[in-house]
C-alpha positions as CSV (number, residue, x, y, z in Angstrom):
1,M,-2.5,14.0,-7.0
2,Q,-3.7,17.7,-6.8
3,R,-6.2,17.9,-3.7
4,Q,-9.3,19.6,-4.8
5,I,-11.1,19.9,-1.7
6,F,-9.8,23.4,-0.2
7,T,-10.5,26.8,-1.6
8,E,-8.4,30.0,-1.3
9,E,-9.9,30.9,2.2
10,H,-8.8,27.5,3.4
11,D,-5.4,27.9,2.1
12,A,-5.2,31.5,3.7
13,F,-6.4,29.6,7.0
14,R,-3.6,27.1,6.6
15,A,-1.0,30.0,6.3
16,T,-2.5,31.4,9.5
17,V,-2.3,28.1,11.4
18,R,1.4,27.5,10.3
19,T,2.3,30.9,11.5
20,F,0.5,30.2,14.7
21,L,2.5,27.1,15.1
22,D,5.8,28.7,14.3
23,K,5.3,31.5,16.8
24,E,3.2,30.1,19.6
25,V,3.8,26.3,19.6
26,L,7.0,25.1,18.2
27,P,9.5,27.1,20.3
28,Y,7.8,25.9,23.5
29,Y,6.9,22.4,22.7
30,E,10.1,20.8,24.0
31,Q,9.2,22.2,27.5
32,W,5.7,21.1,27.3
33,E,6.7,17.7,26.6
34,K,9.0,17.8,29.8
35,D,6.2,19.5,31.8
36,G,3.4,17.0,30.5
37,I,1.2,19.7,30.2
38,V,0.6,22.8,27.6
39,S,0.9,26.2,28.8
40,R,-2.4,28.0,29.5
41,D,-0.9,30.9,27.5
42,A,-0.8,28.8,24.5
43,W,-4.6,28.2,24.8
44,L,-5.3,32.0,25.0
45,A,-3.0,32.6,21.9
46,A,-5.1,30.0,20.1
47,G,-8.1,31.9,21.2
48,R,-6.9,35.2,20.1
49,Q,-5.8,33.8,16.7
50,G,-9.5,32.5,16.1
51,L,-8.5,28.9,16.0
52,L,-10.9,27.9,19.0
53,G,-14.5,27.5,18.6
54,L,-14.6,27.3,14.8
55,A,-18.1,26.2,14.5
56,V,-19.5,28.1,17.4
57,P,-21.7,31.1,16.4
58,E,-20.2,34.5,16.1
59,E,-22.6,35.7,18.8
60,Y,-20.8,33.8,21.4
61,G,-17.4,34.7,20.2
62,G,-17.0,31.7,17.6
63,G,-15.9,31.5,14.1
64,G,-19.5,31.0,12.9
65,T,-18.6,28.3,10.1
66,T,-19.8,24.7,10.0
67,D,-17.3,23.9,7.4
68,F,-15.6,20.8,8.6
69,R,-12.5,21.5,6.1
70,Y,-11.2,24.2,8.5
71,S,-11.0,21.8,11.4
72,A,-9.2,19.4,8.9
73,V,-6.5,22.0,8.1
74,L,-5.9,22.5,11.9
75,A,-5.6,18.7,12.3
76,E,-3.2,18.4,9.3
77,E,-1.1,21.2,10.3
78,F,-0.9,20.4,14.1
79,T,0.1,16.9,12.9
80,R,2.8,17.7,10.5
81,A,4.3,20.3,12.9
82,G,4.8,17.3,15.4
83,A,2.7,18.9,17.9
84,P,-0.5,16.6,18.7
85,G,-0.2,17.2,22.4
86,F,-2.0,20.5,22.0
87,A,-5.4,19.2,21.8
88,V,-7.0,21.7,19.8
89,G,-9.1,19.0,17.9
90,L,-10.4,17.7,21.1
91,H,-11.7,20.9,22.1
92,N,-13.2,21.9,18.8
93,D,-14.3,18.9,17.1
94,I,-15.2,16.7,19.8
95,I,-16.4,18.7,22.7
96,G,-17.6,21.6,20.9
97,P,-20.4,20.0,19.2
98,Y,-22.0,19.0,22.6
99,L,-21.9,22.7,23.7
100,T,-23.4,24.1,20.4
101,S,-26.1,21.5,19.7
102,L,-27.2,20.4,23.2
103,A,-26.8,23.5,25.4
104,T,-29.6,25.7,26.5
105,E,-29.3,29.3,25.5
106,E,-28.3,30.2,29.1
107,Q,-25.7,27.4,29.0
108,K,-24.2,28.7,25.8
109,R,-23.9,32.2,27.2
110,R,-22.3,30.9,30.2
111,W,-19.7,28.3,28.4
112,L,-19.1,29.4,24.8
113,P,-17.3,32.8,25.1
114,G,-14.6,31.1,27.4
115,F,-14.6,28.2,25.1
116,C,-13.6,30.4,22.2
117,S,-11.2,32.5,24.1
118,G,-9.2,29.7,25.4
119,E,-10.1,30.8,28.9
120,T,-12.1,27.7,29.4
121,V,-10.5,24.6,28.5
122,T,-12.6,21.6,28.1
123,A,-12.7,17.7,28.5
124,I,-15.1,14.8,28.3
125,A,-15.1,12.1,30.6
126,M,-16.4,8.9,29.3
127,T,-13.7,6.1,30.2
128,E,-13.6,4.6,33.5
129,P,-11.1,2.0,34.9
130,G,-13.5,-0.7,34.0
131,A,-15.4,0.9,31.1
132,G,-13.9,1.9,27.8
133,S,-15.7,1.3,24.4
134,D,-18.6,-0.6,26.6
135,L,-20.7,2.5,27.8
136,Q,-23.0,0.0,29.5
137,A,-20.6,-0.7,32.1
138,I,-20.3,2.8,33.3
139,R,-20.7,3.1,37.0
140,T,-20.2,6.9,37.7
141,T,-23.7,7.9,39.1
142,A,-25.5,11.2,39.2
143,E,-28.5,11.1,41.7
144,D,-31.4,13.5,41.4
145,K,-31.7,15.5,44.6
146,G,-34.3,17.9,43.6
147,D,-32.4,21.3,43.1
148,H,-29.1,19.3,42.4
149,W,-27.2,16.2,41.0
150,L,-25.1,14.3,43.3
151,L,-22.2,13.0,41.5
152,N,-20.2,10.0,42.6
153,G,-17.5,7.9,40.5
154,S,-14.2,7.9,38.8
155,K,-12.9,8.4,35.3
156,T,-9.6,7.7,33.6
157,F,-7.6,8.5,30.6
158,I,-9.3,11.9,30.6
159,S,-7.4,14.1,27.8
160,N,-7.3,17.6,29.0
161,G,-8.0,16.2,32.5
162,I,-5.5,18.6,34.5
163,L,-6.1,21.7,32.7
164,A,-9.9,21.3,32.2
165,D,-12.2,24.0,33.5
166,L,-15.4,22.5,32.4
167,V,-15.8,18.7,32.1
168,I,-18.7,16.8,30.5
169,V,-19.4,13.8,32.6
170,V,-21.1,10.7,31.3
171,A,-22.9,9.3,34.3
172,R,-25.8,6.9,35.2
173,T,-29.1,8.6,35.9
174,T,-31.1,5.7,36.3
175,P,-30.5,2.6,38.6
176,E,-31.9,0.1,36.0
177,G,-28.6,-0.2,34.1
178,G,-28.1,-0.3,30.4
179,A,-27.1,2.5,27.9
180,K,-30.3,4.1,27.9
181,G,-30.0,5.4,31.6
182,L,-26.9,7.8,31.0
183,S,-27.0,11.5,31.0
184,L,-24.4,14.3,30.3
185,I,-23.5,16.3,33.4
186,V,-21.3,19.3,33.4
187,V,-18.9,19.9,36.1
188,E,-17.0,23.1,36.5
189,R,-13.6,23.8,38.1
190,G,-13.7,24.2,41.8
191,A,-16.6,22.2,42.4
192,E,-16.3,20.8,46.1
193,G,-15.6,16.9,45.8
194,F,-14.2,17.0,42.3
195,E,-10.6,15.9,42.5
196,R,-7.9,15.3,39.7
197,G,-5.4,12.4,40.3
198,R,-2.1,12.1,38.8
199,N,-1.0,13.3,35.3
200,L,-0.9,10.0,33.7
201,D,2.7,9.1,32.2
202,K,2.1,7.9,28.8
203,I,4.6,6.8,26.0
204,G,3.8,9.5,23.7
205,Q,1.9,13.0,23.5
206,R,3.7,13.6,26.7
207,S,2.5,17.4,26.5
208,Q,-1.2,16.2,26.4
209,D,-2.2,16.3,30.0
210,T,-4.3,13.3,30.8
211,A,-5.6,12.3,34.1
212,E,-7.7,10.4,36.5
213,L,-10.9,12.2,37.6
214,F,-12.7,11.5,41.1
215,F,-16.1,12.7,42.2
216,H,-17.1,12.3,45.6
217,D,-20.6,13.7,46.5
218,V,-20.0,16.6,44.1
219,R,-23.1,18.8,44.1
220,V,-23.8,19.9,40.5
221,P,-26.7,22.3,39.7
222,K,-29.6,21.1,38.0
223,E,-29.0,23.4,35.2
224,N,-25.7,21.7,34.3
225,L,-27.5,18.8,32.7
226,L,-26.3,19.0,29.0
227,G,-29.1,17.7,26.5
228,E,-31.9,15.3,27.6
229,R,-32.1,13.4,30.8
230,D,-31.3,9.7,30.0
231,G,-30.3,10.9,26.6
232,A,-26.5,10.7,26.7
233,F,-26.2,7.5,24.5
234,L,-27.8,9.1,21.5
235,H,-26.0,12.3,22.1
236,L,-22.8,10.4,22.2
237,M,-23.5,8.3,19.0
238,T,-24.6,11.6,17.0
239,N,-21.3,13.2,17.5
240,L,-18.8,10.1,17.2
241,A,-18.6,10.4,13.6
242,Q,-17.1,13.9,13.5
243,E,-14.8,12.5,16.0
244,R,-13.6,9.5,14.3
245,V,-13.2,11.2,10.9
246,A,-11.2,14.0,12.9
247,I,-8.7,11.1,14.0
248,A,-8.5,9.6,10.7
249,V,-7.6,13.2,9.2
250,A,-4.7,13.3,11.7
251,G,-3.7,9.7,10.7
252,I,-3.2,10.0,7.1
253,A,-1.5,13.7,7.7
254,A,1.1,11.8,9.8
255,A,1.6,9.1,7.3
256,E,2.1,11.7,4.5
257,H,4.4,13.4,6.8
258,L,6.4,10.5,8.1
259,L,6.8,9.4,4.3
260,E,8.3,12.8,3.5
261,I,10.9,13.0,6.0
262,T,11.8,9.3,5.4
263,T,12.2,10.1,1.7
264,R,14.6,12.8,2.3
265,Y,16.5,10.8,4.8
266,V,17.1,7.8,2.5
267,K,18.3,10.3,-0.3
268,E,21.0,11.6,2.3
269,R,22.0,8.5,4.4
270,E,24.5,6.3,2.7
271,A,25.1,2.5,3.1
272,F,27.9,0.5,1.2
273,G,28.9,3.6,-0.5
274,R,25.8,4.9,-1.8
275,P,22.6,6.4,-0.8
276,L,19.9,4.2,0.7
277,A,17.6,5.3,-2.1
278,K,19.7,3.4,-4.6
279,L,18.7,0.2,-3.2
280,Q,15.8,-1.7,-4.7
281,H,14.2,-2.6,-1.3
282,I,14.3,0.7,-0.3
283,R,12.5,2.1,-3.2
284,F,10.1,-0.5,-3.0
285,E,9.1,0.4,0.6
286,I,8.9,4.0,-0.5
287,A,6.5,3.1,-3.4
288,E,4.4,0.9,-1.3
289,M,3.9,3.7,1.2
290,A,3.3,6.3,-1.1
291,T,0.6,4.3,-2.8
292,E,-1.3,3.5,0.3
293,C,-1.1,7.1,1.3
294,A,-2.3,8.3,-1.9
295,V,-5.2,5.9,-2.0
296,T,-6.2,6.7,1.5
297,R,-5.9,10.5,1.0
298,T,-8.6,10.1,-1.8
299,F,-11.0,8.4,0.6
300,L,-10.4,10.7,3.3
301,D,-10.8,13.9,1.5
302,R,-14.1,12.4,0.3
303,C,-15.2,11.7,3.8
304,V,-14.2,15.4,4.8
305,V,-16.3,16.7,2.1
306,D,-19.1,14.5,3.0
307,H,-18.9,15.5,6.4
308,A,-18.8,19.2,5.6
309,E,-22.1,18.5,3.7
310,G,-23.9,16.7,6.5
311,T,-23.7,13.6,4.5
312,L,-21.2,11.3,6.2
313,D,-22.5,8.2,7.9
314,A,-21.2,6.3,10.9
315,V,-20.0,3.3,8.7
316,H,-17.8,5.4,6.4
317,A,-16.5,7.4,9.6
318,S,-15.5,4.1,11.0
319,M,-14.0,2.8,8.0
320,A,-12.1,6.0,7.8
321,K,-10.8,5.9,11.4
322,W,-9.6,2.2,11.5
323,W,-7.9,2.4,8.0
324,A,-6.1,5.5,8.5
325,T,-4.8,5.1,11.8
326,E,-3.8,1.6,10.9
327,L,-1.8,3.0,8.1
328,Q,-0.4,5.6,10.3
329,K,0.8,2.7,12.5
330,R,2.2,0.6,9.9
331,V,4.1,3.7,8.1
332,A,5.5,4.8,11.5
333,D,7.0,1.5,11.9
334,R,8.4,1.0,8.6
335,C,9.8,4.6,8.4
336,L,11.7,4.0,11.8
337,Q,13.0,0.8,10.3
338,L,14.4,2.7,7.4
339,H,16.0,5.1,9.7
340,G,18.0,2.4,11.3
341,G,19.4,3.1,14.8
342,Y,18.9,6.8,14.3
343,G,15.1,6.1,14.1
344,Y,15.4,4.9,17.8
345,M,16.9,8.2,18.9
346,A,14.3,10.6,20.6
347,E,15.7,13.5,18.8
348,Y,14.5,12.2,15.4
349,P,11.1,13.2,14.5
350,V,10.3,9.5,13.2
351,A,10.9,8.3,16.9
352,R,8.5,10.8,18.4
353,A,6.0,10.1,15.6
354,F,6.1,6.3,16.5
355,T,5.1,6.8,20.0
356,D,2.8,10.0,19.7
357,G,0.6,8.0,16.9
358,R,0.4,4.6,18.5
359,V,-2.8,5.7,20.4
360,Q,-4.7,6.6,17.5
361,T,-5.9,3.2,16.8
362,I,-7.2,3.1,20.5
363,Y,-9.0,6.2,21.4
364,G,-12.0,7.3,19.7
365,G,-13.1,3.7,19.3
366,T,-10.6,0.8,18.9
367,T,-10.0,-0.8,15.3
368,E,-11.8,-3.6,16.7
369,I,-14.8,-1.7,17.5
370,M,-14.9,0.1,14.2
371,K,-14.7,-3.2,12.3
372,E,-17.6,-4.2,14.4
373,I,-19.8,-1.4,13.4
374,I,-19.0,-1.9,9.7
375,G,-19.6,-5.5,9.9
376,R,-22.9,-5.1,11.6
377,S,-23.9,-2.8,8.9
378,L,-23.3,-5.2,6.2
379,L,-24.5,-8.4,8.0
380,A,-27.8,-7.1,9.7
């Protein structure tokens, strides 16, 4: 089906992204996978190309557009290129909104120019060893010491954790407990007592540095409070819809790309003296995946348009997130099976897509959490 959500401007931007990937990402990606981290030069190149801070106002060096369709193009092209480890989406779509909507004028002038140029790589630190989806279980504390915050605690599974120059930390600022006592505290590179643990060894997206972070009596300036004191829970809930639809966009793009490469493979690969595509079972497998992708794409494109217009709600974002990522997982598994033994070889794109995509149903809110959100809304 012909997609109808993009204009000529979006198509031109897509061409720019593809050129960037061909020149600045794909020639180096294998090395980044081995190193477990993306080169800072690539972040700077993305900044020069205008791929960072799309929604940041132009006065701070950004693109000045709130049209989420540009972010969707980025997510689709990075996914189809097999380069999900370069976390541009995390930087733009997840962390960016906190800085543009919550930061004071002084904070914006201090942080946003580097955010857009690629000089300031960002991360958000929510997850702890004992607290994932349950924000009420967060133990990291930020104690008010008059002229500064005293930050203590640890975080884990933090994307961009090694590279990050600016980390938004979710910390408890009241002793009573519960989700209402959380605040967002911004910690900058070089702060005394702020230490990074090991670059965690993952089964996929190996070039995306994911780290443990430790805070031991870190003195954070009072002016680094982001948003309202004790208001983090509301701030986090406000931005989760965009995070989830962004993950969903990558999910359907991955499924479609896997279907494309597998369709080519079964046409070329022969078994029992004829191409695999001549076997009825293979045709049925391809037909089922193509139908699921087409139906999902229609729903996702509607979600993208709704979000660009500011009308997407948390329930439909949750529907998009769990459905598209679970589809991605199913398609990856079935496509690997259709590749046979070759699918298990790391040199084949389907193998990397299988491991890279597995985390999609986990981060940004697990499938189970998404279903809980939807169920509550229907049965309240």
